[in-house]
N, C-alpha and C positions, 0 to 999 in steps of 0.2 A: 652253342660254342663247343668245340671239341675239348676233351680233357687235356690234350697236348697241343700247343701252338708252336710251330716252327717258323722262325723269322729268317729272311734271306741273309741277314748279317751274321748268321752263325749261332744264334741263341735259340734254345728250346725252353719253353716255359710250361710248367705243369701247375695248375691252380686248383684250389679247393676253397670255396665252391666254384664249380666250373661254368656257372651261368653269368659271369661278369664279362663285360666287353673290355678289351685291352687294346692299346695302340703303342707301338714301340717306334720312337724317333730318336736315332742316335743312341745315347746312353740313358734316355728317359723313357720309363715305362709308365703310361697313364692307365689307370683303372677307373672305369666309369660305372658308378653305382646306379642301380635301377631307382626310379623315382620313389618307390615305396620303401626303399632302404636308406634314404638320405638322412633321415632323422633317427636312425637306429644304429647302435654299435654293430660293426661288422668285423669279424675275424677272417682275414684272408691269409691262407697258407700258400706259399709259392716256392717253387724250386726253379732257379734259373741256371741253366747249364750252357756253357760255351762249348761248342763242338770242336 
């Protein structure tokens, strides 16, 4: 997954760590954790910018 994800609705998302899968539907951002991370605490830093 790239460091920067640009969505057609005008949002740009920069995430750390950058290996998480995301999906944006309307105003809802879903972050999908890898199977080996589901029972561990995960700190996700993100910056969402509207163009």
